[in-house]
C-alpha positions in Angstrom: 141.8 82.3 43.0 138.2 81.9 44.0 135.8 80.8 41.2 133.8 84.0 41.9 136.7 86.1 40.7 137.5 84.3 37.5 136.5 85.9 34.1 135.0 89.1 35.5 136.2 92.7 35.3 135.9 94.0 38.8 135.4 97.7 39.8 138.4 99.3 41.6 136.9 99.7 45.0 137.8 97.7 48.1 136.7 94.3 49.6 135.7 92.6 46.3 139.0 91.5 44.7 140.7 88.2 45.2 138.3 86.7 47.7 138.8 83.3 49.3 137.0 80.2 48.1 134.7 79.9 51.1 134.5 76.1 50.6 131.0 75.7 52.1 131.3 71.9 51.6 134.0 71.8 54.3 132.1 73.7 57.0 130.3 70.6 58.3 133.2 68.2 57.7 134.8 68.0 61.2 137.5 65.6 60.1 138.6 67.8 57.2 138.5 70.9 59.4 140.7 69.3 62.0 143.2 68.4 59.4 143.1 72.0 58.0 143.7 73.5 61.4 147.1 71.8 61.6 148.6 74.0 58.8 146.2 76.9 58.7 146.9 80.6 58.7 144.6 82.9 60.7 143.8 86.5 61.3 142.8 88.0 64.7 140.4 90.8 65.2 139.8 92.6 68.5 136.7 94.1 70.0 137.3 97.4 68.2 137.6 95.7 64.8 141.4 96.1 64.6 143.9 93.5 63.4 147.6 92.9 64.0 150.3 94.4 61.6 153.9 93.3 61.2 157.0 95.4 61.3 156.5 96.5 57.6 152.8 97.5 58.3 151.3 94.5 56.5 148.9 91.8 57.8 150.5 89.8 60.6 149.4 86.2 60.5 149.1 84.9 64.1 151.1 81.9 65.1 149.9 80.8 68.5 147.5 77.8 69.0 144.3 78.0 66.9 141.3 77.7 69.3 138.5 75.3 68.5 136.0 78.2 68.1 138.0 79.9 65.4 135.9 80.5 62.3 136.8 78.9 59.0 137.0 81.6 56.4 137.9 79.5 53.4 140.7 78.4 51.1 143.4 80.4 49.3 144.5 77.6 46.9 145.6 74.8 49.3 146.0 77.2 52.2 143.1 77.3 54.8 142.4 80.6 56.5 140.6 81.0 59.9 139.6 84.0 62.0 139.5 84.4 65.8 138.5 87.1 68.3 141.3 88.7 70.3 140.5 89.9 73.8 143.8 91.7 74.3 146.9 92.1 72.2 150.3 91.5 73.6 152.1 94.6 74.8 153.7 96.5 72.0 151.6 94.8 69.2 150.8 97.3 66.4 147.3 97.2 65.0 145.4 98.8 62.1 141.7 99.4 61.4 140.0 98.2 58.2 139.6 101.6 56.5 143.4 102.2 56.8 144.1 98.7 55.7 141.9 99.0 52.6 144.0 102.1 51.5 147.4 100.5 52.2 147.2 96.7 51.7 147.0 94.5 48.6 143.5 93.5 47.6 143.7 89.9 49.1 144.7 91.0 52.5 142.1 93.8 52.8 139.3 91.5 51.5 140.3 88.8 53.9 140.3 91.3 56.8 136.8 92.6 55.8 135.4 89.1 55.8 137.0 88.2 59.2 135.8 91.5 60.8 132.2 91.1 59.6 131.7 87.5 60.7 133.4 87.9 64.0 131.3 90.9 64.8 128.2 88.9 64.0 129.3 86.2 66.4 130.0 88.8 69.1 126.6 90.4 68.7 124.5 87.2 68.4 125.3 85.2 71.5 121.6 84.6 72.4 118.6 83.4 70.5 116.4 86.3 69.4 113.2 84.2 69.8 113.6 82.8 73.3 116.8 84.3 74.7 118.6 80.9 75.0 122.4 80.8 74.6 123.6 80.0 71.1 126.1 77.4 70.2 127.9 77.6 66.9 128.3 74.9 64.2 129.4 74.7 60.6 132.8 76.1 61.3 131.3 79.1 63.0 128.8 80.1 60.4 125.6 78.8 62.1 124.2 79.6 65.5 122.0 77.0 67.1 119.5 77.4 70.0 119.1 74.2 72.0 116.1 75.6 73.8 113.8 76.3 70.9 115.6 75.0 67.8 115.9 78.3 66.1 118.9 78.6 63.7 120.8 81.9 63.0 123.1 82.8 60.2 125.3 85.8 59.5 123.4 88.5 57.7 124.3 91.7 55.8 122.0 94.7 55.9 121.2 95.8 52.3 121.6 99.5 51.6 121.4 101.5 48.3 124.0 104.1 47.4 123.1 106.3 44.4 124.7 108.7 41.9 121.7 111.0 41.3 121.8 113.2 38.2 119.4 115.6 36.6 121.1 114.9 33.3 123.7 117.7 33.7 124.6 117.9 37.4 125.3 115.4 40.2 123.5 115.5 43.5 125.8 115.0 46.5 125.2 115.4 50.3 127.2 115.7 53.5 126.8 114.9 57.1 127.6 117.5 59.8 130.4 115.4 61.3 132.4 115.0 58.0 135.7 116.6 57.6 136.8 118.6 55.7 133.8 120.9 55.3 133.6 120.4 51.6 133.5 116.6 51.7 130.4 115.4 49.9 129.2 111.9 49.0 126.5 110.1 47.0 123.3 109.6 48.9 122.6 106.3 50.6 120.1 104.5 52.9 118.9 101.1 54.1 116.3 99.0 52.4 113.1 98.7 54.4 111.0 95.5 54.6 108.6 94.9 51.7 110.5 97.4 49.5 112.3 96.9 46.2 115.7 98.4 45.6 114.3 100.9 43.1 111.7 102.0 45.6 114.4 102.4 48.2 116.3 104.7 45.8 113.3 106.9 45.3 112.4 107.0 49.0 115.8 107.6 50.4 116.8 110.3 48.0 113.5 112.1 48.6 113.7 111.7 52.4 117.2 113.1 52.5 117.0 115.8 49.8 113.4 116.2 48.6 114.7 115.5 45.1 112.4 113.3 43.1 114.0 110.3 41.3 112.4 109.3 38.0 114.3 106.1 37.2 117.3 104.2 38.4 119.7 101.4 37.3 121.9 99.0 39.3 125.6 99.1 38.6 127.6 97.2 41.2 127.8 96.2 44.9 130.3 96.4 47.7 130.4 94.6 51.1 130.8 97.3 53.7 131.5 95.8 57.1 131.0 99.0 59.1 129.6 97.1 60.8 127.7 94.7 58.4 126.2 96.3 55.3 126.0 95.4 51.6 126.1 98.6 49.5 124.1 98.3 46.3 125.3 100.9 43.8 122.8 102.7 41.5 122.8 105.5 39.0 119.6 107.5 38.9 117.9 110.3 36.9 115.9 112.8 38.8 114.0 116.1 38.5 116.1 119.2 38.8 114.5 120.0 42.2 116.1 122.4 44.6 117.6 120.2 47.4 116.1 120.6 50.8 117.8 119.1 53.9 115.5 120.5 56.6 114.6 116.9 57.5 117.9 116.8 59.5 119.2 113.6 57.8 121.9 115.6 56.0 123.6 118.9 56.8 123.6 119.9 53.2 122.8 118.5 49.7 123.6 120.3 46.5 124.0 119.9 42.7 127.5 119.9 41.4 128.4 120.5 37.8 130.4 118.1 35.7 133.3 120.6 35.7 133.3 120.8 39.5 133.3 117.0 39.8 136.0 116.6 37.2 138.3 119.1 38.9 138.1 117.0 42.1 138.6 113.6 40.4 141.6 114.9 38.4 143.2 116.5 41.5 142.7 120.0 40.3 140.5 121.2 43.1 141.5 123.9 45.6 141.1 124.2 49.3 137.4 125.3 49.1 136.4 122.9 46.3 134.5 119.7 46.4 136.1 116.6 48.1 134.8 113.1 47.7 135.3 109.7 49.2 138.6 107.8 48.6 138.9 105.1 46.0 138.3 102.3 48.5 134.6 103.3 48.5 131.9 102.4 45.9 130.8 106.0 46.4 133.9 107.3 44.7 133.5 104.7 41.9 129.9 105.7 41.3 130.9 109.4 41.0 133.6 108.3 38.5 131.1 106.3 36.5 128.8 109.3 36.3 131.7 111.6 35.2 132.6 109.0 32.5 129.0 109.3 31.1 127.1 106.6 32.9 123.3 107.4 33.1 120.1 105.8 34.3 
């Protein structure tokens, strides 16, 4: 078990439980890495972000030769894990995407997959230096991109975004995008942090931009890595004025206030065909809604 997971009560959403010990001290130790490769397990991820599954539908550990550019993910006890990009799967290979895996697999496998998918996508999207355009080479077991032309160093990054359970004290504000199915699927409001902005300022700005509802105060609760493709969702609960939601800004198709009874019917599985639907339990959005329903307030 990773030191980061010891002694803490973790929320029930995906990608945070049973993480690897990332063993940063090994990333620059080429001798140690060479020894680890001889008995490592590794996960493959293709260009669409899918990984291989075995006959039972679980994670399939790959067994062919581990390439030199495979990324060292970390240690599971004494077992090293690496990740590599897959250009094309063998004929007949079954694959699964990360969202489905998060709903079906144990916590360790889905958390491992999320880490592998995120860092491999960073590698695929950052092949050239953003300063001079020179080709990057990768060091520190795949976690550092080096430009020989100008000396710039690149590291994997996550884009911070807030996600917020907004309440007026009695009701919960939820919104929906036009592409979501079914038609009554709603979610907590969310948006990316802009440069020079605090998280609390982002909460106020994003909620107002999307719904014209004015947030008065907010409080941080928890976070979730969300590799779709590379975000870190920072979960808040907020108290707002009881403004009438307005979505004419085109960021959302609709936003509305839901009563506690409406929310509870959904969470308890008592909702009908035309009632509110929310995100599955793999998402921090669902967890934030559950926390609000349980009495959490800003």
